[in-house]
N, C-alpha and C positions, 0 to 999 in steps of 0.2 A: 471435576470442575475446578477451574482456577479460582482461588479466593480473591476477595477484593484487594487484599494486601498484595497479592501476586501481581494484580493488574497495575496497581499504583507503582510498584517497584520497577516494573518493566517499562513504564512510561507509556509508549504508544502501542495501540493495537495494530494488528495487520490490516491492510487495506481490504475493502469489500471484495475486490477482484481476487486477491490472494486467498481469502477465506473460503471461497466457493469450492465445493468438491469438483473433481475432474468430471466434466459433463460429456465425454465422448460417447454419447448414446446414439445409436442409429434409430431409424424409424421403427423398426421392429421392437426395440427395447422401449421406446416411447409408448408404443401401443400396449406393451406389456405393463407399463406403469398404470395406464388408464384402466386396464382390466383389473389390475391388482387393487386399485383404489376401491372399486366395487367389491372386490373380494374382502378387503379390510372392513368395509361396512357390514358385510355378512358375518364376519368373525365377531364384530362388536355386538351385533344383535344376538348371535347364537351363544356367545360365551358369557353374556350378561346373565347372572343367575335369575332363575324363574321366580322373581319376587311377586309377580302379578298373578301367578297361579293359573296360567292358561293351559296347563297340561292335563287338567282333569275336570270332571263335571262337579257342579255344586250339589250339596245334599238335597236342595229343593227341586231341581230340575236337571235336565240333561245338558243345558247350555253351560259353557265355561263361565265361572265367576270372574269378571274382569278385574276385580279388586278385592281379593279375599283378606288382605291385611288391613283394609280400611284406610289405605294411604290417601285416597282422594279427599276424604273428610278431614283427615289430620292436616294435610297440606292446606286445605281451604281455611281451617282455623288459624293456622300460622300466618298465612298471607292476608287474611282478613284483619288480623291483629296488627300486622305491619301497616296495612292501608289506613287503619284508624289513627296512626301516628305519622302523618305526612311530614312533620318537621324532622323526625328521626330519619325518614327515608331520604329527604332532601339533603340532610347533612352527610349521610352515608354516600349518596350519589356524588355529592360535591367532592368528598374525600377521594372517591374512586377516580373521578375525572382529573383531580390534581395529581394523583399517582400516575395516570396515563400521560399527563403532560410532562411530568418529571421523567418518565420513561422515554418519551419522544426526545426530550432535550438531551438525555444521556446517550441515546442512540445517535443523534446528530453530532454530539461531541466526539463520540467514538469514531464515527465515520470520517471526521475531520482529523483524526489521529491524536486527539487530546485524551489525557488520562480521565477515567470515569469510574464511578462506583455503581454497582448494581442497585437498582431501586428496590428490588425484592429478591431474596435468595431462597432456595429450597430449604425446607426444614431439615435439621440434622437427621441423618439416617435415611433420607429420601434418595434412593439409589437410581431413580429413573433418569437422572441427568448426568450420568457418569461419562457418557461419550464426550470427547473433548470439544466437538463442534458446538455443544450447547453453551460453551463459554467463549470459544475462540472465534466462532463464526458470527458475524454481526446479525444476520437474518435469523439464525436459529436462537441466538440469545434473545432477540426481540420476541420471537414466538414463545419462548420459555417464560420470560418475565410477564408477557401479556396474559398468558394462561394463569400463572401464579397469582397475579393481581386479581383477576376475575374470580378464580376459584376461591381464593382466601376471602374475598369480599362477600361472596354469596354464602359461603359456609359460616363466616362470622355473623352475618346478618341473621341467619336462621338460628344459630346456636345461642344468640344473645337476645332473642325476641322476648319481651316481657308480657305478662298477662295471660300466659298459657301454662297449663299444668306441666310439670317437668317431664312426665312420661311421654306426653304428646310431643313436646319440644324436642326431647332427645331422639325420639323415633324419627321425626322429620329431619333432624340434623344428620342422623345416621344415613338415611337414604339419599339425602342431598349430597353427602360425601361420596356415596356410591356413584352418583351421577357425575359429579365433577371428576372423580378418578377415572371413570370409564371414558370420558371425552378428553382426556389429556392428549396432547399432540404426540406423545411417545407411542400411543396406541394405534397410530395410523401410518401406513407405509410412506406416504408422501411428505409427512412432517417429522419423520424419524431419521436423523442423519446416519445412524448406524445401519438401518435397513437400506437406505439409498446407497451407502458405500458398499455394502455386501452385494447389492444387486449389480452394481457396475463391475465390481471385481469378479463376480462369478458368472457374468453375462446372463443373469436371471435364474441361475440354477437354484438359488436359495428360495425363490418364489415357487418354483416347480416342486422342490422337496417340501416346502411348507404346505402346499396344497395336498400333497400325499399324506403328510402328517395330519392335516385337518380332516381328510376323508377317513383316515384310520381311526381317529378319535371319535368321529361321528358314528362310525360303525361299532366301536367299542361301547358307546353309550346308547346303542339301539335308537339312533336318530337324534339323541340329545347330546350336545357336545360334552365329552368327558375329557378334560384337559389333563394330559399326563404331566406329572411333576417330576418324575424320575424314571429311570429304566427299571421297570418292574420285573424284568427277566434276570436282573443281576443279583437278586437275593432269594434265598430259600430258608424259611424258618427251620431252625435246627441244624442247618448246614453252615451258613456264614453269619447268621444272626440268631439270637436266642440259643446260644451254645453252651452256657454254663451247665456242667454235668449235674444231674439230679434225677429224682423219680417223682411220678405222680403217686401219692400215698392215700389219697381219698378223692372221691368225686360224688356228686349228686347231679340233679338235672340243671342246676344253674352255675356250678363251678367245679373246677378241679383244684386240688391243693397240691402244690409242688414243694418238695423238700429237697434242698440242694446239698450236694456232697461236700463234706468238709475238706479243707486243704491244710488244716492245722491239727496237731495231735490232741489239743484241748480246745474247748469252746466255752463261751460264757453260759452260765447255768440257765438263764432265762432265754427261751427262744425268741426270735424276732419274726413277726408276721407282717406282711405288707398287703394292703388292700388297694389295688390300683383302680383307676376309673374303668367302668364297664362300657363307657362310650368308645374307648380305644382298647388295645390289647396290652397285656402286661409287659411285653418285651421292650417297651421303651426303656425299661430298667435293665435290659440285657441285650443291647445292640452288639456292636463289635466288641471283642474282649477288652480292648483298651478303654472303651467307654462304659462298660457294664458296671452299674452300681451294685447289682447283685453279686457279681464276682468279687468286687472290691470288699463288700461286707463279709463275704465268706472268708476271704483272705485275712480279714481282721479278727477272725475267730468267733463269728456269730453263727448260730444255727438258724439259717434263713429259710422261711416258708413264704410262699407267694400264692395268692389266689389268682387263678386264671379263669375269668368269667366266660360263660357260654356265649356264643353268638346266637341269640335266640331266634326261633322261628315262630310261626303263628300259634303253635301249640302252647307257647309260654306267654301269650299276650296278656293274661290276667295276673301274672306275677307282679307283686307290689313291693313297695319299700319295706314293708314288714317281712315279706318273704326273703328279700335280700339280706335283712338283718338276721333272721332266724336261720336260713339255709346257707347264708354266706358267712357272716361274721361269727355267729355262735356255733355253726357247724364246724368252722375252721378251728375255733378254740377247743372244741371237744376232740377233734381229730388230733390236734397237736398234743393235747394231754395224753391221748392214747399212744401216740408215736414216741413221746419223750418221757412221759411220766410227770411232766411239769404242769401244775395246775394254773400257772400264771405266766403271762407273756408280756413283752413289749410290742406295741402295735404301731403301724404306720398307715396313714391314709393319704392317698394322692388324689388331688382334684375332687371329683364327685365321690370317689372312694373315701376321701376325708370327710365329706359331708355326711355320708352314711355312718362313718365311724363316730363322728361327733354326736349324731342322733342316738346311736347305739349306746354310747357312754352315758348319756343322760338317762336312758332307759335302765341301764345297769346300775346307775347310782340310786335310782328309785327302788330297785330290787335288791340293793346291797350286794350286788354281784361284783366281786373284786378280782376277776380273772385277768384284767388288763392292768399292769403296774404303771406303765407310762404310755403316753401317746405322742407320736410325731406326725405333723401335718406338712405335706408338700403342696403348696399352691392350692390350698383348700379353703373354702368359704363356709361359714355358718351364719354370718350376718350378711344378708343380701341387699341392704339398703343402698349400697354403692357398688353394685355387682358388675358394672361395665356395660358394654354394648349389647351383650346377649339379652339384656332386659327388654330391648325394643321388640323382641319377638313374643314377649310374654304378657301382652295385654289380652283382652278378651278376644279380639279379632285374630291375633296371632295364634293363640292357643286353640281357637276353634278351627283354624286352618290346619294346624298340626294334627288335631284329632281327625279331621276329614281325611287327610293323607293316610293316617294310620288305619282308618276304617277301610279305605280303598285297598290298602296293602295287607289286609287280613289281620289287622290288629298289631302291626309292627311298623316302625318308622325305618325305612331302608337306610343303609349306611351312606348312600350317595347324598341323601338329604342332610344328614349330619355333617358330612364333609363340606357341603355347600354352605351351610351356616357358618362353620368355622372359617372357611376361606373368605367369607365376606368381612370378617373382622380385620383381615390384612389383605385387601384385594390387590394392591400393587405388587406385593411379594408373592402371593399364592395364586393369583389369577392372571393379571395383566403381564407380569414378567414372563410367564410361560406362553401366553398368546404371542408375544413378540418373538421369543426365542424359537418356539416350535413352528409357528406358521409364517412369520415374516422373515426370520433369519434362516429358517429351514434346518434348525439344529435338532439333533436327537437329544432327548433328556439324558442328563448325566446320572450315573449311579450315585445315590445318596440314601444311606440307610434310614435316616430320620424321616425323609420325605416318603420313603417306602412305607414306613410305619404309619405316617400321617394319612396315607391313602388307604390303609388297611383298616377301614372303619367297621364297626359292628352295628347290628340292628338294635332297636329299642322296643321293649314290650310296651304296649299302650298304657296299661295301668300304672306301671312303674314310672314311665316318662312323664305322663300328665301329672301324677302325684308330685313328682319332684319339681316340675316347673311351676305348678300352682302353689304348692306349699312353701317353697323357698323363694323362687324368683318373683312370683306375683304377690304373695301375701307376707313373705318374710316371717312366717309363723314361728319358726324355731327360735329366732332371736327375740321375738316378742313373748316367748313363753306360752304360746298358744297351740303348739303342735302336739297332737295326740298320736301315739304309735303303739299298736297292740294294746290299746285300752289304757295306756299310761300317758299322762300329761308331762311333757318333757321340760325340764328346767336346766338350762346350761350352767347356771350358777351352782348347781349341785355337784358338778364335776370338779374334784379337787386333786386329782392325780397330777404328777409333774408332766409338763408338756413342752415340746420343742416345736416351734411354729415357723416354717420357712415361707418367705414371700419373695417375689422377684420385682425389681424396680420397673421393668418394661412389660409386665404381664398384661396382656389384653383380654384374658379370659377370667383370671382371678386377680384383679388389680390389687396392688400392695396396700392401698388404703382400706380396701374391703377386707382383706385378710387381717389387717391390724385391728379393725373393728371387731372381727371375729375373736381375736386373741383376748380381747378385754371382756368377753362374755362370760368366761369360765370362772368358777369359784376360786380356782387356784391362782388367778391373776393377782388378786390383792395380797396373797400370801407369798409372793415371790416365786411361785412354782411354775410360771410360764416364761419361757425364753423365746422372745420374738426376734427374728433376724431377717434381713433383706439382702438378697443376692443381686448381682448385676444380671443383665439380659432379661429374657422373657419366660413364658410359661414352660417351655421345654428346656432350652439351653440354660436357664437359671437353675434348673434342678439337675439336669444331666451335665455336670461339669466336673469331671474327674481331676484330682489334684495334679496328675502328670501333665495335663494339658496346659497348666499355668495360665489360665484365661480368666478374665473378668475379675470380680472382687465381691466382697460382702461387707455388710455393716451390722454391728451389734450394739446393744444398749440394754443394760439390765433393768432399766426403769420402763414403765408402761404409762406414760403421761396421757392426758385426755385425747390428744390428737397425734396423728403420725408426723405432722410437721414438727411438733415439739420433740417427738422421738428422734427424728432425723437430726435435729439441731444438737442433740446430745450423743449421737451415735459415733462410734469409732469405725473407720474404714480399714479393711484388711485385704491384702492382695490375694488373688487366686481363689481356689475352691473352698466352699464352706463345709465340705464333707468332713475334714478333720475336726472342725469345731463341734459338729454333731457327734462324731465318734467320741470325743473327749467328754461330752455331756452324757452320752448313752452308756458308755462302758462302766461307769461307776454305779449305774442303776441296773446292771445286768447280772449281778451276782458273781460268785467265785467261778473259777475255771473248773470244768469237769471233762472227763474223756469225751472225745468227739463222737457224735452220733451219725451213724451211717443210715441213709434212707432205706426203708424196707426191713431193717433189722429189729425194729421195735414191734409193738403190738399190731401195727398196720403194715401189711405186706405191700411191696411195690406193685402198682397196677401197670405202669408203662414208664418208659424213659421220658424225662423232660425233653422238650417243652410240652408234651402231651398232645392229645387230639383236638381239644377245644380251640386252642389258639390258631389252629390251621384252617378252621372253617371260614370260608370267604363269604362276604355279603353278596 
């Protein structure tokens, strides 16, 4: 998109006639457009996530529940509150009409060849409007700005309504954004210049190929649209991703423990164990070799162990948070001691794996269990008071619907439901961009290892998942000191070991402000034992950012003031990856160098080669 400065510098815009795409369409193509308009409507309906729960019966009767999330009542509350303040509505409507007037004046000025500035511009990072026609073509620019004015107005009205409890307001605001994103002009063939151009150039072959892709994805989803984000045939676990050499040295019914082969003659004395999220698979830390954090750590001289969680079936539906602590974290600690002879480790928790680690550390503090010397957290929350958009699914209605789905699924939540929820957090990038490219432009998804991993979701056991959502997202019990685990009341302030806490500036799952609040919970925070930092980018790229890539940046500040705003004011920006900063912090806490340890040569014999069986189980 051309910037406002670009428009001013060039002076005059092209004429309306010059801006129009070449229209040499015959009658057959025109009929094809009409047919595809209806096809686009079908795509819109089929690819909009099943937020209204029409795919299953309610617990009370055999009829589908038309509103399992209670959206009707929540929207009613918000709009009733708006209606009770007519003065606010009138001011907002007046401001909207003034904006429309300004847009019309700008459009007329531009049509007359006069310099003009956009009335409204897309938000930074909004990639929907990259086609040049959205700025260079008078009509498409008008469509774009009209949509942005309307969508911004509606979203702002809902997000700022007063007199409504924050949970309800945030929930309605979230689903209002889903609606305005779904009905963007970019999502319809007849108002997307890139699709029109492709249709003319290919004589409609893009539409034909798009319909074939659409039918294929419907078949893959057993009648429900399963949008492909990448070429799933391009990757094979253990062949071109998850290839760091190692062995499985321990396993039980909920996890395998991987020990990776050393590449240095000596290693740090304290082993390093990583607990990834069980919502996804561990190999986000071991994608292609040049991106692999595990390979990088091994090359730095760490004895690296990683837990690979099982992809559970109905037989594990009653596994709880306590089970994942006992048979996950504690079982791994016992196995590492057997494998290396070391009674103490440095531990890492990523995302929900970090939440489990934080709870386990409080339990260990109460039991005077000192087997973990330091803890590192990647994008992990323990205070959920500002936990972001996932909270909208965690009111009573949302949790009841999740429980209903799990009961129907034999006590597990299928991986597709998890993927659907995460895709909703970034619908323009993870849903609508693929609708456009796959079905309207007729393109095959490109190979992308990160999106392959993103689509390789795992199932959730009912007991574990509901306990997690209710205890943390709904009640925030851990941060309040009210959580009880295995009979022990957990106190985050009792954790005094050194900590390194990573957050990401654009994280939509574990927002930086939420991670910062978590960092201040621990007893070591006041003693200067907690190092909080913030990286550029989001939940994945903010973590998986190898130094060789020379991308993004990170910020550090040794102080932990009351709010993240004050922390940012005093933070220092550094270019590139934060991994070396973490290494410099960790290596001095990892003990002296000892001879390298070969997996399987200790008290634990190798069971199989990494990456093991568990990670290959598909949902």
